[in-house]
Wavefront OBJ file of the C-alpha trace (Angstrom):
o trace
v 0.022 -0.187 0.006
v 0.735 3.641 -0.469
v 2.076 5.561 2.483
v 0.437 8.771 3.113
v 3.482 10.802 1.603
v 3.264 8.783 -1.449
v -0.094 9.648 -1.426
v 0.551 13.080 -1.782
v 3.459 13.131 -3.853
v 1.864 11.476 -6.489
v -1.366 12.618 -6.195
v -1.776 14.401 -10.223
v -0.358 11.341 -11.243
v -2.638 8.861 -8.968
v -5.960 10.836 -10.648
v -4.649 9.642 -14.042
v -7.136 6.427 -14.815
v -4.176 4.653 -16.633
v -2.027 5.112 -13.062
v -4.333 5.047 -10.003
v -2.725 3.903 -6.863
v -2.651 0.186 -7.909
v -0.195 1.286 -10.955
v 1.424 3.990 -8.755
v 1.985 0.434 -6.679
v 3.408 -1.013 -9.560
v 5.640 1.807 -10.372
v 6.992 1.224 -6.884
v 8.132 -2.051 -7.415
v 9.646 -2.041 -10.672
v 13.275 -1.382 -12.144
v 14.605 0.369 -14.711
v 17.888 0.734 -16.179
v 18.993 4.046 -18.205
v 22.302 3.923 -19.831
v 23.562 7.194 -20.479
v 23.241 10.229 -17.978
v 23.622 13.107 -21.336
v 21.153 15.169 -23.208
v 18.643 12.058 -23.812
v 19.372 10.290 -20.352
v 18.939 13.390 -17.960
v 15.495 14.132 -18.989
v 14.397 10.462 -19.454
v 15.836 9.632 -15.667
v 14.179 13.122 -14.048
v 10.658 11.807 -15.185
v 11.102 8.329 -14.299
v 12.042 9.085 -11.153
v 9.457 12.228 -10.348
v 7.235 9.308 -11.311
v 8.227 7.018 -8.522
v 10.150 4.260 -10.193
v 11.226 2.362 -6.878
v 14.537 1.490 -8.567
v 16.371 3.426 -11.403
v 19.832 2.455 -12.656
v 22.248 5.104 -13.827
v 24.822 3.884 -16.418
v 27.501 6.412 -17.473
v 31.524 6.411 -17.272
v 31.886 9.854 -18.407
v 32.186 13.339 -16.628
v 30.396 16.393 -16.933
v 31.987 19.147 -19.391
v 31.261 22.263 -20.348
v 29.868 21.710 -23.899
v 27.145 19.533 -22.057
v 25.521 22.195 -19.969
v 23.105 23.730 -23.090
v 21.419 20.704 -23.260
v 22.254 18.573 -20.189
v 20.502 20.961 -17.867
v 20.584 18.705 -14.692
v 23.882 20.034 -14.467
v 25.545 22.943 -13.686
v 29.017 24.459 -13.501
v 29.766 23.190 -9.915
v 29.606 20.052 -11.521
v 32.035 20.033 -14.082
v 34.822 17.166 -14.487
v 32.532 15.082 -12.167
v 30.809 11.590 -12.955
v 27.919 12.047 -14.415
v 26.002 8.973 -12.759
v 27.282 10.116 -9.513
v 26.132 13.757 -9.775
v 22.825 13.260 -11.374
v 22.103 10.304 -9.397
v 22.698 12.550 -5.952
v 20.332 15.327 -7.348
v 17.514 12.747 -8.275
v 17.891 11.273 -4.957
v 17.250 15.064 -2.958
v 14.411 15.109 -5.445
v 12.781 12.143 -4.369
v 14.223 10.560 -1.565
v 11.141 7.547 -1.609
v 13.219 5.569 -4.756
v 16.057 4.263 -5.020
v 19.044 5.462 -7.285
v 21.853 3.512 -8.187
v 24.629 5.009 -10.343
v 26.834 2.844 -12.469
v 30.272 4.425 -13.560
v 31.389 1.596 -15.527
v 31.732 1.549 -19.547
v 29.056 -0.650 -20.978
v 31.266 -3.660 -22.882
v 30.203 -6.827 -24.462
v 31.670 -8.522 -21.568
v 29.952 -7.076 -18.539
v 26.709 -5.683 -20.150
v 25.216 -9.306 -19.444
v 25.447 -8.819 -15.867
v 24.378 -5.208 -15.720
v 20.881 -5.234 -17.557
v 20.495 -8.714 -15.689
v 17.207 -8.385 -12.769
v 15.916 -4.780 -15.001
v 12.567 -4.442 -16.133
v 12.988 -2.492 -18.921
v 15.927 -0.480 -20.530
v 16.050 3.010 -21.924
v 19.019 3.242 -24.208
v 19.737 7.282 -24.157
v 23.509 7.129 -25.574
v 25.214 8.603 -28.198
v 27.190 5.992 -30.167
v 26.405 2.875 -32.395
v 28.494 0.483 -30.709
v 26.896 0.810 -27.538
v 23.185 0.731 -28.865
v 24.031 -2.404 -30.911
v 25.559 -3.775 -27.453
v 22.639 -2.908 -25.532
v 20.473 -4.156 -28.279
v 21.459 -7.677 -28.027
v 21.989 -7.882 -24.324
v 18.186 -6.826 -23.725
v 17.243 -9.265 -26.768
v 19.074 -12.617 -25.216
v 17.748 -11.573 -21.773
v 13.866 -10.572 -22.788
v 14.033 -7.484 -21.716
v 12.675 -4.187 -23.486
v 14.280 -1.602 -24.603
v 13.088 1.905 -25.179
v 15.560 3.688 -27.721
v 15.725 7.323 -28.506
v 18.277 9.173 -30.837
v 18.586 12.894 -31.449
v 20.772 14.947 -34.337
v 20.189 18.415 -34.728
v 16.470 19.248 -34.175
v 15.332 15.900 -35.269
v 15.057 12.688 -33.207
v 13.792 9.089 -32.889
v 11.809 6.715 -30.494
v 10.839 3.283 -31.098
v 10.468 0.271 -28.381
v 12.234 -2.955 -28.846
v 10.078 -5.836 -27.818
v 12.204 -8.978 -27.974
v 10.069 -12.040 -29.157
v 7.306 -9.837 -30.360
v 8.921 -7.187 -32.761
v 12.254 -6.064 -34.858
v 15.376 -5.671 -32.617
v 17.682 -2.779 -33.248
v 19.727 -4.582 -35.736
v 16.515 -5.376 -37.671
v 16.064 -1.410 -38.219
v 19.088 -0.668 -38.294
v 21.581 -3.365 -39.928
v 24.928 -3.466 -38.575
v 27.491 -1.576 -40.702
v 31.465 -1.157 -39.955
v 32.028 1.610 -37.693
v 32.739 5.053 -39.215
v 34.813 7.861 -38.174
v 33.753 9.138 -35.395
v 32.864 12.870 -35.328
v 30.746 14.811 -33.258
v 27.352 15.540 -33.895
v 25.457 18.913 -33.682
v 22.324 18.699 -31.067
v 19.998 21.489 -30.822
v 18.988 22.222 -26.899
v 15.723 21.092 -26.669
v 15.731 18.215 -28.735
v 17.077 15.545 -26.796
v 14.929 16.908 -24.256
v 11.627 16.079 -26.544
v 13.291 12.828 -26.705
v 13.587 11.590 -23.393
v 10.512 12.667 -22.429
v 9.131 10.322 -24.881
v 11.151 7.367 -24.032
v 10.334 8.186 -20.039
v 6.587 7.804 -21.540
v 7.328 5.103 -23.524
v 9.138 3.373 -20.302
v 6.330 4.121 -18.324
v 3.857 2.657 -20.626
v 5.651 -0.869 -20.406
v 6.213 -1.244 -16.769
v 2.342 -0.474 -16.229
v 1.328 -2.672 -19.537
v -1.040 0.315 -20.378
v -1.317 1.814 -24.081
v 0.642 1.313 -27.243
v 3.935 0.591 -27.228
v 6.137 1.815 -29.933
v 7.254 -1.813 -30.696
v 7.411 -2.546 -34.588
v 6.996 1.309 -35.202
v 9.426 4.140 -35.174
v 8.583 7.218 -34.786
v 10.316 10.484 -36.283
v 10.340 13.906 -34.984
v 11.064 16.945 -36.758
v 11.341 19.917 -34.387
v 11.704 22.625 -37.204
v 8.635 21.865 -38.860
v 7.245 20.276 -35.581
v 6.361 17.089 -37.215
v 5.695 13.539 -36.048
v 6.032 11.053 -38.645
v 5.333 7.150 -37.800
v 6.951 4.104 -39.753
v 5.799 0.609 -39.371
v 8.972 -1.583 -39.231
v 8.686 -5.401 -39.638
v 11.436 -7.903 -38.058
v 14.220 -9.139 -40.490
v 13.850 -12.785 -40.405
v 17.384 -13.217 -41.173
v 18.568 -11.131 -38.218
v 21.833 -12.219 -36.473
v 20.275 -11.041 -33.556
v 16.590 -12.088 -33.033
v 15.953 -14.370 -35.392
v 15.319 -17.312 -33.439
v 13.245 -15.406 -30.859
v 9.004 -15.688 -31.535
v 9.032 -18.496 -33.361
l 1 2 3 4 5 6 7 8 9 10 11 12 13 14 15 16 17 18 19 20 21 22 23 24 25 26 27 28 29 30 31 32 33 34 35 36 37 38 39 40 41 42 43 44 45 46 47 48 49 50 51 52 53 54 55 56 57 58 59 60 61 62 63 64 65 66 67 68 69 70 71 72 73 74 75 76 77 78 79 80 81 82 83 84 85 86 87 88 89 90 91 92 93 94 95 96 97 98 99 100 101 102 103 104 105 106 107 108 109 110 111 112 113 114 115 116 117 118 119 120 121 122 123 124 125 126 127 128 129 130 131 132 133 134 135 136 137 138 139 140 141 142 143 144 145 146 147 148 149 150 151 152 153 154 155 156 157 158 159 160 161 162 163 164 165 166 167 168 169 170 171 172 173 174 175 176 177 178 179 180 181 182 183 184 185 186 187 188 189 190 191 192 193 194 195 196 197 198 199 200 201 202 203 204 205 206 207 208 209 210 211 212 213 214 215 216 217 218 219 220 221 222 223 224 225 226 227 228 229 230 231 232 233 234 235 236 237 238 239 240 241 242 243 244 245 246 247
């Protein structure tokens, strides 16, 4: 049962028919891993923490830099040079002490990914590089853990949901290719805020079992034209990652 403090804190959320007190209790018992505490991860994690998700793992090995501040608005000048996962975890814990925020400062690799994702109900992929996306996708598919994928570029972005065995995985949608030279990409400040917020909403839908997750659908957002486009994407029967799932 919800405590009096929880009922007061989440009062407006409990009024949402799809949530209610039962849904709020469900959220308090769930575990979400957010990979990336940058432009996408800060809004995504902030809304999940505000919503009362009981245990949030926050993985990021980077430190706060001056170039982060225009779009990663949970950080300030006092945080420069500090670990993002530690800083954000501390701030979110102060904002909502009723939940647990677990900072994970190690770099995600093929060797440690399986032990890291194990035990979480949903993974939110808020990363900024392809290599990590492919590593995370394969681990989540193997473990049967839903993954909410987001990406941003300039004034545009995309969101999709990977439901292992029930739709295409990330590699179905974006077949793995040889890595190109890594170069920084431009990002307009509000763009990751929009995409990260949608990722948080998709994560809450999965945790609550409500609505229609973006599985098999790719939403493209263009803030320059204020347009949202939904593309239906299919599972690749020859995908090396998920071809044997869901049969």
